[in-house]
C-alpha positions in Angstrom: 28.2 3.3 -10.6 25.6 0.6 -10.3 26.2 -2.0 -13.0 24.0 -4.8 -14.2 25.4 -8.3 -13.3 27.0 -10.1 -16.3 24.5 -12.9 -15.9 21.5 -10.6 -15.5 20.3 -10.7 -19.2 19.8 -14.5 -19.1 18.7 -15.2 -15.5 16.4 -12.1 -15.2 14.8 -12.6 -18.6 14.0 -16.3 -17.9 12.7 -15.4 -14.4 10.6 -12.6 -15.7 9.1 -14.8 -18.4 8.3 -17.5 -15.9 6.7 -14.9 -13.5 4.7 -13.4 -16.3 3.4 -16.9 -17.4 2.4 -17.8 -13.8 0.8 -14.5 -13.1 -1.3 -14.6 -16.3 -2.9 -17.8 -15.0 -3.7 -16.5 -11.5 -6.2 -14.0 -10.3 -3.7 -11.6 -8.6 -5.4 -9.4 -7.9 -8.9 -8.6 -9.2 -8.5 -5.9 -11.9 -10.5 -3.1 -13.3 -12.5 -4.0 -16.5 -10.2 -4.1 -19.5 -7.1 -2.6 -17.8 -4.7 -1.0 -20.2 -1.5 -3.1 -20.5 1.8 -1.4 -19.6 3.6 -1.2 -22.9 6.1 1.6 -22.6 7.5 4.1 -20.1 9.1 7.5 -20.8 11.9 8.7 -18.6 10.6 11.9 -17.2 13.3 13.0 -14.7 16.8 11.9 -13.9 18.8 12.9 -10.8 22.5 12.0 -10.7 23.8 8.7 -12.1 21.1 6.7 -13.8 21.8 4.1 -16.6 19.5 2.3 -19.0 19.8 -0.8 -21.1 17.4 -0.4 -24.0 16.5 -3.3 -26.3 19.6 -5.1 -25.3 21.8 -2.3 -26.5 25.0 -1.3 -24.5 24.4 0.3 -21.2 24.5 4.1 -21.3 23.5 7.1 -19.2 19.8 7.7 -19.1 18.3 10.9 -20.3 14.9 12.5 -20.2 12.6 11.2 -23.0 14.3 7.8 -23.2 11.6 5.2 -24.0 11.6 1.9 -22.1 9.7 -1.1 -23.4 9.2 -4.6 -21.7 12.5 -6.2 -20.7 14.5 -2.9 -20.8 16.3 -2.1 -17.6 17.0 1.0 -15.6 19.6 1.2 -12.8 20.4 4.0 -10.3 23.6 4.7 -8.4 23.9 6.2 -4.9 22.0 9.4 -4.4 20.2 8.9 -7.7 16.6 8.9 -8.8 14.6 8.2 -11.9 11.0 9.1 -12.7 9.0 7.4 -15.5 5.6 8.0 -16.9 3.8 4.9 -18.4 1.4 4.8 -21.3 -1.6 4.8 -18.9 -0.3 7.8 -17.0 1.1 5.7 -14.1 4.1 7.3 -12.4 7.0 5.2 -11.2 9.9 6.6 -9.2 13.0 4.5 -8.6 15.3 5.4 -5.8 19.1 5.0 -5.3 20.9 1.8 -5.8 18.0 0.2 -7.6 17.5 -2.1 -10.5 14.2 -1.9 -12.3 12.5 -3.4 -15.3 9.0 -4.3 -16.5 8.1 -7.5 -18.1 5.9 -8.4 -21.1 2.8 -9.2 -19.0 -0.4 -7.3 -18.4 0.6 -4.9 -15.6 3.7 -6.4 -14.1 6.8 -4.5 -12.8 10.0 -6.0 -11.5 12.2 -4.5 -8.7 15.2 -6.7 -8.3 16.8 -4.4 -5.8 16.3 -1.0 -4.3 13.4 1.4 -3.8 10.3 2.2 -5.8 7.2 4.3 -5.6 4.2 3.4 -7.7 1.3 5.9 -8.4 -1.4 4.5 -10.6 -4.4 6.5 -11.8 -7.9 5.6 -10.5 -9.5 2.9 -12.6 -6.3 2.0 -14.4 -6.1 -1.5 -12.8 -3.3 -1.0 -10.3 0.0 -2.9 -10.7 1.8 -6.0 -9.5 5.5 -5.7 -8.5 7.7 -8.8 -8.4 10.7 -8.8 -6.0 13.1 -11.5 -4.9 11.2 -11.9 -1.6 7.6 -11.4 -2.5 5.0 -10.2 -5.0 3.1 -7.0 -4.1 -0.2 -6.5 -5.9 -2.3 -3.3 -5.6 -5.5 -2.0 -7.2 -4.3 1.5 -6.8 -3.1 4.0 -6.1 0.0 4.7 -4.0 2.6 2.3 -2.6 6.2 2.5 -1.7 8.5 -0.6 -1.8 12.1 -1.4 -0.8 13.7 -4.6 -1.8 17.2 -5.6 -0.5 19.3 -8.6 0.6 20.1 -8.7 4.3 22.6 -11.3 5.4 21.6 -13.7 2.7 17.8 -13.1 3.2 15.6 -11.4 0.6 13.7 -8.7 2.4 10.8 -6.6 1.2 9.5 -3.5 3.0 6.1 -2.4 1.8 4.1 0.8 2.6 0.6 1.3 1.4 -1.0 4.8 1.6 -4.4 4.9 0.0 -5.6 1.4 -0.8 -5.3 -2.3 0.1 -2.0 -4.1 -0.8 -2.0 -7.9 -1.3 1.2 -9.8 -0.6 2.2 -13.2 -2.1 5.3 -15.4 -1.8 7.2 -16.4 -4.9 5.0 -19.5 -5.2 2.1 -17.0 -5.5 0.4 -18.0 -2.4 -1.2 -15.1 -0.5 0.7 -14.3 2.7 -1.2 -11.3 3.9 -2.9 -8.0 3.1 -2.0 -4.5 4.2 -4.6 -1.8 4.8 -4.0 1.9 4.1 -1.5 3.3 6.6 0.1 -0.1 7.3 3.7 -1.2 6.8 4.7 -4.8 6.1 8.0 -6.6 6.4 8.5 -9.8 4.3 11.5 -12.0 4.7 12.0 -14.8 2.2 8.4 -14.9 1.4 7.1 -14.8 5.0 5.2 -11.8 6.3 7.0 -11.2 9.6 5.7 -7.8 10.7 2.7 -5.6 10.2 2.4 -2.2 11.9 0.9 1.3 11.4 3.1 4.2 10.1 2.6 7.9 9.9 1.5 8.4 6.3 1.6 12.2 6.5 5.2 12.3 7.9 6.3 9.8 5.3 4.8 12.0 2.5 6.6 15.0 3.9 10.0 13.4 4.4 10.6 10.7 1.8 12.3 12.1 -1.3 10.5 9.5 -3.5 7.2 11.0 -2.5 7.8 14.7 -3.3 4.8 16.5 -4.7 2.3 14.3 -2.9 2.0 16.0 0.4 -1.0 18.5 0.2 1.3 21.4 1.1 4.3 20.4 -1.1 4.8 23.1 -3.7 7.5 21.1 -5.6 4.6 19.7 -7.7 4.9 22.9 -9.7 8.3 21.9 -10.9 7.1 18.6 -12.4 6.3 17.9 -16.0 2.7 18.4 -17.1 2.2 14.6 -17.3 3.7 13.9 -13.9 1.9 16.8 -12.2 -1.5 15.5 -13.6 -1.0 12.1 -12.0 0.3 13.6 -8.7 -2.6 16.0 -8.4 -5.1 13.1 -8.9 -3.4 11.2 -6.1 -3.3 14.3 -3.9 -7.1 14.5 -4.2 -7.3 11.0 -2.8 -4.9 11.8 0.0 -6.9 14.9 0.9 -10.2 13.0 0.7 -8.8 10.4 3.1 -7.7 13.2 5.5 -4.2 11.6 5.7 -2.7 15.0 6.7 -5.6 16.2 8.8 -4.2 18.4 11.6 -6.1 16.4 14.3 -4.7 13.1 13.0 -1.2 14.4 12.6 -0.7 14.7 16.3 -1.6 11.1 17.0 1.2 8.6 17.1 -0.4 5.4 15.7 2.2 3.2 17.4 1.1 4.2 20.8 -2.1 3.0 22.6 -5.0 5.3 22.8 -5.2 7.6 25.8 -8.2 9.5 27.1 -8.7 13.0 25.8 -7.6 15.1 28.8 -10.2 17.9 28.4 -13.1 15.5 28.0 -12.0 13.3 30.9 -11.4 16.2 33.3 -14.7 17.9 32.6 -16.6 14.5 32.8 -15.0 14.0 36.3 -16.0 17.5 37.2 -19.6 16.8 36.1 -20.2 13.6 37.9 -17.7 13.7 40.8 -19.7 15.9 43.1 -22.8 13.8 42.8 -20.8 10.7 43.6 -19.3 12.4 46.6 -22.6 13.6 47.9 -21.5 17.2 48.6 -20.3 18.8 51.8 -21.0 16.8 54.9 -21.6 20.0 56.9 -24.5 20.9 54.6 -22.7 23.8 53.0 -22.4 24.3 49.3 -19.4 22.4 48.0 -17.9 23.9 44.8 -15.7 22.3 42.2 -13.4 24.7 40.4 -11.6 23.7 37.2 -8.7 25.7 36.0 -6.1 24.7 33.3 -3.6 23.9 36.0 -5.6 22.3 38.8 -8.9 20.8 39.7 -9.8 20.7 43.4 -12.8 20.3 45.7 -13.1 22.5 48.8 -15.3 25.0 50.5 -14.3 27.8 48.1 -10.5 27.2 48.1 -8.3 25.7 45.4 -5.0 24.0 45.8 -3.1 27.2 45.1 -5.0 29.3 47.6 -7.3 31.3 45.4 -11.0 31.5 46.1 -13.8 30.0 44.1 -16.3 32.8 44.6 -17.3 33.2 41.0 -14.6 35.7 40.2 -11.4 34.3 38.5 -9.2 31.2 38.6 -5.5 31.1 39.2 -4.8 32.1 35.6 -7.2 35.0 35.5 -10.0 33.1 33.7 -13.5 32.5 35.2 -13.7 29.0 36.7 -16.2 26.3 35.8 -18.4 25.8 38.9 -20.6 22.9 39.8 -23.0 23.0 42.8 -23.9 19.4 43.8 -26.1 20.5 46.7 -28.7 21.6 44.3 -28.3 18.5 42.2 -27.9 20.6 39.0 -24.6 21.5 37.4 -24.2 25.0 36.0 -25.3 25.1 32.3 -21.8 26.2 31.1 -20.2 23.3 32.7 -22.7 20.8 31.2 -22.3 22.3 27.7 -18.5 22.3 28.1 -18.4 18.7 29.2 -20.7 17.5 26.3 -18.6 19.5 23.8 -15.3 18.1 25.0 -16.6 14.5 25.1 -18.0 14.9 21.5 -14.6 16.2 20.3 -12.8 13.3 22.0 -15.2 10.7 20.5 -14.8 12.2 17.1 -11.0 12.1 17.3 -11.0 8.5 18.4 -13.5 7.6 15.6 -11.3 9.3 13.0 -8.2 7.6 14.3 -9.9 4.2 14.1 -11.2 5.0 10.6 -7.6 5.8 9.5 -6.4 2.4 10.8 -9.0 0.7 8.6 
């Protein structure tokens, strides 16, 4: 079972008070007008071994309805999870092997080790999470953090889903910003890596994010308070089209590639005019089928004829007659439609990156 270090009460309290004092003098980050301070959190769900240290009383197993106030601590063992609802309806989930507390400052949380998901209501003022490696500050509304020690280094992994995340070192100097859909790796206060990640896949697979995917029915098993916060966040996720079917199929780590249909039809549209038609004066025909695209005097690569009947898969081919200088109307409309779809998908992808 995860135990608090014997020296934790003194060192963490002093560190937390120092952090709170420094943060209160710095604009990290800009807040909503008159944000409600985080004054208490109610344990809403407990999975497996979770312990609490409340008001410096002996450590004991956590239970639903336990009330945490500033400087109280909560720890989770392997395969454990704890969910808390704060006085402003913010929802905090703490994953396995984690040590969590919140400090007596405006909206400050502390993750000494482990995993955490923070969901803050719109307009609440966001939250600032202090870890041994860095400080993560968000206006709202959904972030996931993992803090751990790796070979003597303090490492923070940060995922932001729906809003900008500001990152600071422990001297409270800004080291970078993450946009929605970006992952950042901070090692000893230095931002080493920023990359895109698949937000929809993460919502579907991360056990700390249950109830947030638009198709996740487990939200019905949440308490009334938790479900209300999760539904509000789901509205933002749906508005940002994070799990839009057209975007789900795009791997954000790979470079953009041309849309096959649009490119093929565009080639079919302009290719004959660039080639100048059949040198013998006959009518050259381009036939486009799902499996091939050839130019000949009526013959495709698989031996079928392009006489206006059917293609190799039994479907009418698209025909372009360059000798007249005018492509058939169906080919023109098909090309324009495919190009428009391709442009829209690339625009939506670039919007998701921002």
